[in-house]
Backbone atoms as SQL, in Angstrom:
CREATE TABLE atoms (id INTEGER PRIMARY KEY, chain TEXT, resi INTEGER, resn TEXT, atom TEXT, x REAL, y REAL, z REAL);
INSERT INTO atoms VALUES
  (1, 'A', 1, 'MET', 'N', 102.919, 121.616, 92.559),
  (2, 'A', 1, 'MET', 'CA', 102.870, 120.672, 93.652),
  (3, 'A', 1, 'MET', 'C', 104.298, 120.339, 94.053),
  (4, 'A', 2, 'ARG', 'N', 104.502, 120.093, 95.322),
  (5, 'A', 2, 'ARG', 'CA', 105.833, 119.785, 95.830),
  (6, 'A', 2, 'ARG', 'C', 105.731, 118.540, 96.703),
  (7, 'A', 3, 'ALA', 'N', 106.665, 117.619, 96.534),
  (8, 'A', 3, 'ALA', 'CA', 106.705, 116.393, 97.335),
  (9, 'A', 3, 'ALA', 'C', 108.161, 116.069, 97.638),
  (10, 'A', 4, 'THR', 'N', 108.377, 115.349, 98.724),
  (11, 'A', 4, 'THR', 'CA', 109.727, 114.962, 99.119),
  (12, 'A', 4, 'THR', 'C', 109.799, 113.452, 99.274),
  (13, 'A', 5, 'ILE', 'N', 110.846, 112.867, 98.708),
  (14, 'A', 5, 'ILE', 'CA', 111.145, 111.461, 98.924),
  (15, 'A', 5, 'ILE', 'C', 112.389, 111.446, 99.797),
  (16, 'A', 6, 'ASP', 'N', 112.264, 110.907, 100.988),
  (17, 'A', 6, 'ASP', 'CA', 113.381, 110.926, 101.935),
  (18, 'A', 6, 'ASP', 'C', 114.054, 109.567, 101.982),
  (19, 'A', 7, 'ARG', 'N', 115.379, 109.559, 101.918),
  (20, 'A', 7, 'ARG', 'CA', 116.206, 108.361, 102.055),
  (21, 'A', 7, 'ARG', 'C', 115.912, 107.317, 100.988),
  (22, 'A', 8, 'ILE', 'N', 116.316, 107.592, 99.792),
  (23, 'A', 8, 'ILE', 'CA', 116.229, 106.641, 98.694),
  (24, 'A', 8, 'ILE', 'C', 117.613, 106.508, 98.071),
  (25, 'A', 9, 'GLU', 'N', 117.975, 105.283, 97.689),
  (26, 'A', 9, 'GLU', 'CA', 119.298, 105.051, 97.108),
  (27, 'A', 9, 'GLU', 'C', 119.384, 105.676, 95.722),
  (28, 'A', 10, 'ALA', 'N', 120.506, 106.318, 95.454),
  (29, 'A', 10, 'ALA', 'CA', 120.707, 106.989, 94.166),
  (30, 'A', 10, 'ALA', 'C', 120.580, 106.010, 93.004),
  (31, 'A', 11, 'GLY', 'N', 121.050, 104.770, 93.181),
  (32, 'A', 11, 'GLY', 'CA', 120.990, 103.764, 92.131),
  (33, 'A', 11, 'GLY', 'C', 119.581, 103.345, 91.755),
  (34, 'A', 12, 'ARG', 'N', 118.612, 103.629, 92.611),
  (35, 'A', 12, 'ARG', 'CA', 117.219, 103.318, 92.290),
  (36, 'A', 12, 'ARG', 'C', 116.580, 104.393, 91.431),
  (37, 'A', 13, 'LEU', 'N', 117.217, 105.551, 91.361),
  (38, 'A', 13, 'LEU', 'CA', 116.648, 106.674, 90.625),
  (39, 'A', 13, 'LEU', 'C', 117.320, 106.955, 89.289),
  (40, 'A', 14, 'LEU', 'N', 118.632, 106.777, 89.244),
  (41, 'A', 14, 'LEU', 'CA', 119.390, 107.214, 88.075),
  (42, 'A', 14, 'LEU', 'C', 120.181, 106.067, 87.458),
  (43, 'A', 15, 'PRO', 'N', 120.358, 106.102, 86.135),
  (44, 'A', 15, 'PRO', 'CA', 121.216, 105.112, 85.492),
  (45, 'A', 15, 'PRO', 'C', 122.685, 105.337, 85.870),
  (46, 'A', 16, 'ALA', 'N', 123.497, 104.286, 85.683),
  (47, 'A', 16, 'ALA', 'CA', 124.907, 104.311, 86.098),
  (48, 'A', 16, 'ALA', 'C', 125.683, 105.474, 85.498),
  (49, 'A', 17, 'GLU', 'N', 125.434, 105.808, 84.229),
  (50, 'A', 17, 'GLU', 'CA', 126.186, 106.907, 83.609),
  (51, 'A', 17, 'GLU', 'C', 125.866, 108.261, 84.248),
  (52, 'A', 18, 'ASP', 'N', 124.614, 108.460, 84.670),
  (53, 'A', 18, 'ASP', 'CA', 124.252, 109.704, 85.365),
  (54, 'A', 18, 'ASP', 'C', 124.878, 109.754, 86.755),
  (55, 'A', 19, 'LEU', 'N', 124.913, 108.597, 87.431),
  (56, 'A', 19, 'LEU', 'CA', 125.545, 108.546, 88.757),
  (57, 'A', 19, 'LEU', 'C', 127.023, 108.908, 88.654),
  (58, 'A', 20, 'ALA', 'N', 127.705, 108.358, 87.648),
  (59, 'A', 20, 'ALA', 'CA', 129.128, 108.649, 87.465),
  (60, 'A', 20, 'ALA', 'C', 129.351, 110.126, 87.159),
  (61, 'A', 21, 'ARG', 'N', 128.501, 110.687, 86.295),
  (62, 'A', 21, 'ARG', 'CA', 128.634, 112.099, 85.933),
  (63, 'A', 21, 'ARG', 'C', 128.444, 112.998, 87.151),
  (64, 'A', 22, 'LEU', 'N', 127.539, 112.613, 88.057),
  (65, 'A', 22, 'LEU', 'CA', 127.267, 113.416, 89.252),
  (66, 'A', 22, 'LEU', 'C', 128.193, 113.085, 90.420),
  (67, 'A', 23, 'GLY', 'N', 128.988, 112.021, 90.271),
  (68, 'A', 23, 'GLY', 'CA', 129.901, 111.641, 91.345),
  (69, 'A', 23, 'GLY', 'C', 129.196, 110.981, 92.517),
  (70, 'A', 24, 'LEU', 'N', 128.124, 110.248, 92.241),
  (71, 'A', 24, 'LEU', 'CA', 127.354, 109.585, 93.297),
  (72, 'A', 24, 'LEU', 'C', 127.536, 108.077, 93.236),
  (73, 'A', 25, 'ALA', 'N', 127.733, 107.468, 94.376),
  (74, 'A', 25, 'ALA', 'CA', 127.761, 106.006, 94.461),
  (75, 'A', 25, 'ALA', 'C', 126.324, 105.495, 94.400),
  (76, 'A', 26, 'PRO', 'N', 126.109, 104.308, 93.806),
  (77, 'A', 26, 'PRO', 'CA', 124.748, 103.780, 93.680),
  (78, 'A', 26, 'PRO', 'C', 124.015, 103.609, 95.002),
  (79, 'A', 27, 'ARG', 'N', 124.752, 103.344, 96.085),
  (80, 'A', 27, 'ARG', 'CA', 124.100, 103.140, 97.387),
  (81, 'A', 27, 'ARG', 'C', 124.001, 104.424, 98.218),
  (82, 'A', 28, 'ARG', 'N', 124.420, 105.528, 97.662),
  (83, 'A', 28, 'ARG', 'CA', 124.356, 106.814, 98.378),
  (84, 'A', 28, 'ARG', 'C', 122.901, 107.171, 98.650),
  (85, 'A', 29, 'MET', 'N', 122.597, 107.517, 99.894),
  (86, 'A', 29, 'MET', 'CA', 121.221, 107.855, 100.278),
  (87, 'A', 29, 'MET', 'C', 120.942, 109.315, 99.933),
  (88, 'A', 30, 'LEU', 'N', 119.773, 109.548, 99.353),
  (89, 'A', 30, 'LEU', 'CA', 119.401, 110.888, 98.906),
  (90, 'A', 30, 'LEU', 'C', 118.049, 111.304, 99.470),
  (91, 'A', 31, 'ARG', 'N', 117.848, 112.601, 99.512),
  (92, 'A', 31, 'ARG', 'CA', 116.529, 113.186, 99.753),
  (93, 'A', 31, 'ARG', 'C', 116.202, 113.942, 98.474),
  (94, 'A', 32, 'ILE', 'N', 115.100, 113.568, 97.860),
  (95, 'A', 32, 'ILE', 'CA', 114.707, 114.155, 96.586),
  (96, 'A', 32, 'ILE', 'C', 113.494, 115.057, 96.810),
  (97, 'A', 33, 'VAL', 'N', 113.585, 116.283, 96.343),
  (98, 'A', 33, 'VAL', 'CA', 112.456, 117.210, 96.387),
  (99, 'A', 33, 'VAL', 'C', 111.937, 117.340, 94.963),
  (100, 'A', 34, 'LEU', 'N', 110.682, 116.935, 94.778),
  (101, 'A', 34, 'LEU', 'CA', 110.042, 117.002, 93.471),
  (102, 'A', 34, 'LEU', 'C', 109.108, 118.192, 93.445),
  (103, 'A', 35, 'GLU', 'N', 109.229, 118.991, 92.413),
  (104, 'A', 35, 'GLU', 'CA', 108.365, 120.158, 92.287),
  (105, 'A', 35, 'GLU', 'C', 107.931, 120.279, 90.837),
  (106, 'A', 36, 'THR', 'N', 106.619, 120.245, 90.609),
  (107, 'A', 36, 'THR', 'CA', 106.134, 120.393, 89.245),
  (108, 'A', 36, 'THR', 'C', 106.222, 121.857, 88.851),
  (109, 'A', 37, 'ILE', 'N', 106.525, 122.089, 87.590),
  (110, 'A', 37, 'ILE', 'CA', 106.656, 123.468, 87.134),
  (111, 'A', 37, 'ILE', 'C', 105.618, 123.841, 86.088),
  (112, 'A', 38, 'ASP', 'N', 104.870, 122.846, 85.575),
  (113, 'A', 38, 'ASP', 'CA', 103.890, 123.175, 84.548),
  (114, 'A', 38, 'ASP', 'C', 102.473, 123.305, 85.095),
  (115, 'A', 39, 'GLY', 'N', 102.197, 122.732, 86.262),
  (116, 'A', 39, 'GLY', 'CA', 100.887, 122.873, 86.887),
  (117, 'A', 39, 'GLY', 'C', 99.778, 122.069, 86.236),
  (118, 'A', 40, 'GLU', 'N', 100.099, 121.231, 85.261),
  (119, 'A', 40, 'GLU', 'CA', 99.053, 120.496, 84.549),
  (120, 'A', 40, 'GLU', 'C', 98.350, 119.456, 85.404),
  (121, 'A', 41, 'ASP', 'N', 99.089, 118.792, 86.253),
  (122, 'A', 41, 'ASP', 'CA', 98.494, 117.696, 87.016),
  (123, 'A', 41, 'ASP', 'C', 98.178, 118.063, 88.463),
  (124, 'A', 42, 'GLU', 'N', 98.219, 119.314, 88.790),
  (125, 'A', 42, 'GLU', 'CA', 97.953, 119.715, 90.164),
  (126, 'A', 42, 'GLU', 'C', 96.465, 119.646, 90.480),
  (127, 'A', 43, 'ILE', 'N', 96.174, 119.207, 91.693),
  (128, 'A', 43, 'ILE', 'CA', 94.801, 119.180, 92.164),
  (129, 'A', 43, 'ILE', 'C', 94.738, 119.994, 93.451),
  (130, 'A', 44, 'SER', 'N', 93.544, 120.442, 93.779),
  (131, 'A', 44, 'SER', 'CA', 93.399, 121.254, 94.982),
  (132, 'A', 44, 'SER', 'C', 93.481, 120.369, 96.227),
  (133, 'A', 45, 'ILE', 'N', 93.677, 120.983, 97.360),
  (134, 'A', 45, 'ILE', 'CA', 93.721, 120.254, 98.629),
  (135, 'A', 45, 'ILE', 'C', 92.395, 119.540, 98.861),
  (136, 'A', 46, 'THR', 'N', 91.302, 120.186, 98.519),
  (137, 'A', 46, 'THR', 'CA', 89.986, 119.580, 98.694),
  (138, 'A', 46, 'THR', 'C', 89.857, 118.321, 97.850),
  (139, 'A', 47, 'GLU', 'N', 90.298, 118.381, 96.600),
  (140, 'A', 47, 'GLU', 'CA', 90.251, 117.202, 95.731),
  (141, 'A', 47, 'GLU', 'C', 91.144, 116.087, 96.266),
  (142, 'A', 48, 'MET', 'N', 92.311, 116.464, 96.784),
  (143, 'A', 48, 'MET', 'CA', 93.224, 115.479, 97.342),
  (144, 'A', 48, 'MET', 'C', 92.585, 114.759, 98.530),
  (145, 'A', 49, 'ASN', 'N', 91.933, 115.523, 99.410),
  (146, 'A', 49, 'ASN', 'CA', 91.263, 114.925, 100.564),
  (147, 'A', 49, 'ASN', 'C', 90.128, 114.004, 100.127),
  (148, 'A', 50, 'ALA', 'N', 89.368, 114.426, 99.143),
  (149, 'A', 50, 'ALA', 'CA', 88.255, 113.612, 98.659),
  (150, 'A', 50, 'ALA', 'C', 88.753, 112.317, 98.041),
  (151, 'A', 51, 'GLN', 'N', 89.801, 112.391, 97.258),
  (152, 'A', 51, 'GLN', 'CA', 90.351, 111.201, 96.611),
  (153, 'A', 51, 'GLN', 'C', 91.012, 110.268, 97.625),
  (154, 'A', 52, 'GLY', 'N', 91.606, 110.839, 98.648),
  (155, 'A', 52, 'GLY', 'CA', 92.286, 110.034, 99.658),
  (156, 'A', 52, 'GLY', 'C', 91.338, 109.293, 100.573),
  (157, 'A', 53, 'GLY', 'N', 90.128, 109.811, 100.750),
  (158, 'A', 53, 'GLY', 'CA', 89.134, 109.143, 101.582),
  (159, 'A', 53, 'GLY', 'C', 89.357, 109.289, 103.074),
  (160, 'A', 54, 'ALA', 'N', 90.247, 110.172, 103.490),
  (161, 'A', 54, 'ALA', 'CA', 90.560, 110.313, 104.910),
  (162, 'A', 54, 'ALA', 'C', 89.357, 110.760, 105.741),
  (163, 'A', 55, 'PHE', 'N', 88.431, 111.482, 105.126),
  (164, 'A', 55, 'PHE', 'CA', 87.283, 111.992, 105.870),
  (165, 'A', 55, 'PHE', 'C', 85.984, 111.275, 105.492),
  (166, 'A', 56, 'ALA', 'N', 86.070, 110.186, 104.754),
  (167, 'A', 56, 'ALA', 'CA', 84.874, 109.468, 104.306),
  (168, 'A', 56, 'ALA', 'C', 84.047, 108.949, 105.481),
  (169, 'A', 57, 'HIS', 'N', 84.694, 108.590, 106.573),
  (170, 'A', 57, 'HIS', 'CA', 83.972, 108.062, 107.739),
  (171, 'A', 57, 'HIS', 'C', 83.023, 109.093, 108.351),
  (172, 'A', 58, 'LEU', 'N', 83.263, 110.374, 108.105),
  (173, 'A', 58, 'LEU', 'CA', 82.405, 111.407, 108.690),
  (174, 'A', 58, 'LEU', 'C', 80.991, 111.364, 108.121),
  (175, 'A', 59, 'ALA', 'N', 80.829, 110.826, 106.921),
  (176, 'A', 59, 'ALA', 'CA', 79.497, 110.711, 106.335),
  (177, 'A', 59, 'ALA', 'C', 78.631, 109.746, 107.139),
  (178, 'A', 60, 'LEU', 'N', 79.248, 108.820, 107.865),
  (179, 'A', 60, 'LEU', 'CA', 78.515, 107.842, 108.665),
  (180, 'A', 60, 'LEU', 'C', 78.253, 108.321, 110.086),
  (181, 'A', 61, 'GLU', 'N', 78.895, 109.401, 110.474),
  (182, 'A', 61, 'GLU', 'CA', 78.755, 109.924, 111.826),
  (183, 'A', 61, 'GLU', 'C', 77.513, 110.806, 111.940),
  (184, 'A', 62, 'PRO', 'N', 76.806, 110.726, 113.062),
  (185, 'A', 62, 'PRO', 'CA', 75.666, 111.636, 113.246),
  (186, 'A', 62, 'PRO', 'C', 76.166, 113.058, 113.486),
  (187, 'A', 63, 'ASP', 'N', 75.339, 114.017, 113.170),
  (188, 'A', 63, 'ASP', 'CA', 75.701, 115.406, 113.450),
  (189, 'A', 63, 'ASP', 'C', 75.747, 115.604, 114.962),
  (190, 'A', 64, 'LEU', 'N', 76.775, 116.250, 115.430),
  (191, 'A', 64, 'LEU', 'CA', 76.910, 116.471, 116.866),
  (192, 'A', 64, 'LEU', 'C', 75.988, 117.575, 117.356),
  (193, 'A', 65, 'TYR', 'N', 75.789, 118.568, 116.529),
  (194, 'A', 65, 'TYR', 'CA', 74.946, 119.693, 116.905),
  (195, 'A', 65, 'TYR', 'C', 74.007, 120.015, 115.757),
  (196, 'A', 66, 'SER', 'N', 72.822, 120.432, 116.104),
  (197, 'A', 66, 'SER', 'CA', 71.866, 120.877, 115.099),
  (198, 'A', 66, 'SER', 'C', 71.594, 122.361, 115.325),
  (199, 'A', 67, 'ASP', 'N', 70.821, 122.961, 114.450),
  (200, 'A', 67, 'ASP', 'CA', 70.464, 124.371, 114.623),
  (201, 'A', 67, 'ASP', 'C', 69.678, 124.582, 115.910),
  (202, 'A', 68, 'SER', 'N', 68.830, 123.614, 116.287),
  (203, 'A', 68, 'SER', 'CA', 68.042, 123.773, 117.517),
  (204, 'A', 68, 'SER', 'C', 68.940, 123.780, 118.749),
  (205, 'A', 69, 'ASP', 'N', 70.042, 123.038, 118.727),
  (206, 'A', 69, 'ASP', 'CA', 70.998, 123.078, 119.836),
  (207, 'A', 69, 'ASP', 'C', 71.603, 124.465, 119.980),
  (208, 'A', 70, 'LEU', 'N', 71.920, 125.078, 118.860),
  (209, 'A', 70, 'LEU', 'CA', 72.512, 126.406, 118.872),
  (210, 'A', 70, 'LEU', 'C', 71.534, 127.418, 119.463),
  (211, 'A', 71, 'ILE', 'N', 70.282, 127.342, 119.049),
  (212, 'A', 71, 'ILE', 'CA', 69.257, 128.260, 119.569),
  (213, 'A', 71, 'ILE', 'C', 69.078, 128.044, 121.064),
  (214, 'A', 72, 'ARG', 'N', 68.981, 126.794, 121.491),
  (215, 'A', 72, 'ARG', 'CA', 68.778, 126.483, 122.899),
  (216, 'A', 72, 'ARG', 'C', 69.954, 127.008, 123.732),
  (217, 'A', 73, 'ARG', 'N', 71.146, 126.843, 123.259),
  (218, 'A', 73, 'ARG', 'CA', 72.322, 127.291, 124.008),
  (219, 'A', 73, 'ARG', 'C', 72.338, 128.821, 124.116),
  (220, 'A', 74, 'ASN', 'N', 71.969, 129.518, 123.064),
  (221, 'A', 74, 'ASN', 'CA', 71.934, 130.978, 123.108),
  (222, 'A', 74, 'ASN', 'C', 70.827, 131.482, 124.013),
  (223, 'A', 75, 'GLU', 'N', 69.686, 130.795, 124.055),
  (224, 'A', 75, 'GLU', 'CA', 68.613, 131.215, 124.953),
  (225, 'A', 75, 'GLU', 'C', 69.054, 131.094, 126.399),
  (226, 'A', 76, 'ASP', 'N', 69.784, 130.028, 126.734),
  (227, 'A', 76, 'ASP', 'CA', 70.294, 129.865, 128.091),
  (228, 'A', 76, 'ASP', 'C', 71.287, 130.969, 128.445),
  (229, 'A', 77, 'PHE', 'N', 72.072, 131.400, 127.498),
  (230, 'A', 77, 'PHE', 'CA', 73.049, 132.434, 127.724),
  (231, 'A', 77, 'PHE', 'C', 72.363, 133.787, 127.977),
  (232, 'A', 78, 'ILE', 'N', 71.281, 134.048, 127.260),
  (233, 'A', 78, 'ILE', 'CA', 70.589, 135.335, 127.377),
  (234, 'A', 78, 'ILE', 'C', 69.872, 135.448, 128.725),
  (235, 'A', 79, 'ARG', 'N', 69.389, 134.360, 129.238),
  (236, 'A', 79, 'ARG', 'CA', 68.606, 134.398, 130.494),
  (237, 'A', 79, 'ARG', 'C', 69.408, 134.803, 131.662);
């Protein structure tokens, strides 16, 4: 899995001794790219969508088309 944290202060991520070793000021703005290498906690896109609930409202929506609509539309096309 890969994620990006954009514009975060270096001092919020690293202790002072690591900042000094890397030559970074505590208020220096960073973009951090996180990438897991072991794959243990990765989930599929489908699982992510289900857990996020972004499409949960679709369960409350009526179906826009049924099989009978498809048949009716094809019969009109054939005529």
